[in-house]
Every structure is written in structure tokens, then in C-alpha cells.
C-alpha positions, 0 to 999 in steps of 0.5 A, spaced: 438 147 964 432 151 962 435 150 955 435 143 955 428 142 957 425 147 952 429 143 947 426 137 949 419 140 948 420 143 942 423 136 939 417 133 941 412 138 938 416 138 931 416 130 932 408 130 932 407 135 926 409 130 921 405 124 924 399 128 924 401 130 917 403 124 914 402 118 918 395 119 921 389 117 916 382 118 917 378 112 919 374 109 913 366 109 914 362 104 910 354 103 910 354 096 910 346 096 910 341 101 910 334 099 912 327 103 913 324 100 919 318 104 920 314 110 918 310 113 923 304 117 922 303 124 926 300 123 933 298 129 938 304 132 940 309 127 936 311 129 928 311 124 923 317 120 923 321 115 919 325 109 922 332 108 919 337 103 921 344 104 919 349 098 920 356 102 919 363 099 918 369 103 921 376 101 919 382 104 922 388 104 917 393 107 922 398 103 926 396 105 932 389 105 936 384 110 935 378 113 939 373 116 934 370 121 938 365 123 933 362 121 926 357 127 924 353 127 918 347 128 913 343 122 910 342 124 903 337 121 899 336 122 891 340 128 892 336 131 898 338 131 905 333 127 910 336 127 916 342 128 921 347 122 923 351 122 930 355 116 933 360 117 938 365 114 942 368 108 938 374 105 939 378 102 933 384 097 934 390 099 930 389 097 923 382 094 925 375 095 924 369 096 928 361 095 927 356 100 929 348 100 928 345 107 928 338 107 929 335 114 926 328 117 927 328 122 921 322 127 921 317 126 915 316 132 911 312 134 905 319 134 901 321 127 904 315 123 905 315 121 897 322 119 898 320 114 904 314 112 901 318 110 895 323 106 899 317 103 903 314 100 896 321 097 895 323 102 889 331 103 888 334 110 891 341 113 891 343 115 898 350 118 901 352 119 908 356 126 908 360 128 914 366 129 918 370 125 923 373 127 929 378 122 932 382 122 939 389 121 938 391 122 945 397 127 946 397 127 938 390 131 939 383 131 936 384 132 928 377 133 925 377 130 918 372 132 912 367 134 911 367 129 905 362 123 903 363 118 908 359 113 904 354 112 898 350 107 895 344 104 892 338 103 897 333 097 895 329 093 900 323 089 900 317 092 901 314 094 908 308 092 910 305 098 912 298 096 914 
């Protein structure tokens, strides 16, 4: 009787292995829109910050629903990392998609201030979102995909009215 139980468990583990290797694909992340929403000067007790809004579209290419436990990434503008992005707890329907807005408050440094001023003036810059995805497939586990470039593009917007 114990052998039969072990055999069923072993068969179950073997059956899961190919699913993780061949049938489970990482969700696809696309930045549909990126915008600089504000530039804040430093005040006592608070550093200078750039407000950035990312509108993300996340697609699930898998035939089963996926809970996306976490997206972690670095926002890179003109080859320079300007801040971190974290989104968690997204439910993706089977072969479907969801949208998520991420509001970021990124620190302005001497190195990044010129980049954000260029964007605020309406100049075109390149960007990319590099990172990892952690999915939650329930009994199949929590595979982590990446690191890789999640999305990239050109960032150009109407000039901000700063004053």
C-alpha cells in the first residue's frame, strides 16, 4: 500500500516538471504609457522627487489563470537607472490581460535631475524597464522569470508647466 502511495506522489511530481519547463510561459509586461507628473523641490525633511506614472498592460499567455505575485524592476532612462518599480498581487485571467497603474516617487539626484528636466521640457528620451516577474501557480510553485527587459520605448510628452 505504501508503494502505491509513493508511486502516485512520484507520478504527480514528474507530471508537474514538464509543465513548468514547457507549458508555463512568463507573463508579458508592456508599458502603455509613461509620464512625468511632477517635479518636487527639496523641503526640510524631504528630498527632491520626480513623480512618474507608469500604465502597464500585463498579458498572460498561459492556458490557466495566474496570480502575479510580484513585478520588480528598475526604470532606466537614457541608459541610467533612475529608480525602482514594484507591483504586486495581480490576478491574470487565462490567456487574458490586466492593466495596472504604478505611481512612482523617484529621488532626484545630481545625475538624474538633467534627465527629468529634459522630459519636463518635452524632449524625447529612451527608457526601458528591466526586472523580474514572480508568478504564483498554486501547486505548481512560484517560478521567477528574469531578469530581463520587461518593456522599452521612447518617452516624449507635452512639456510640464513647472511654475
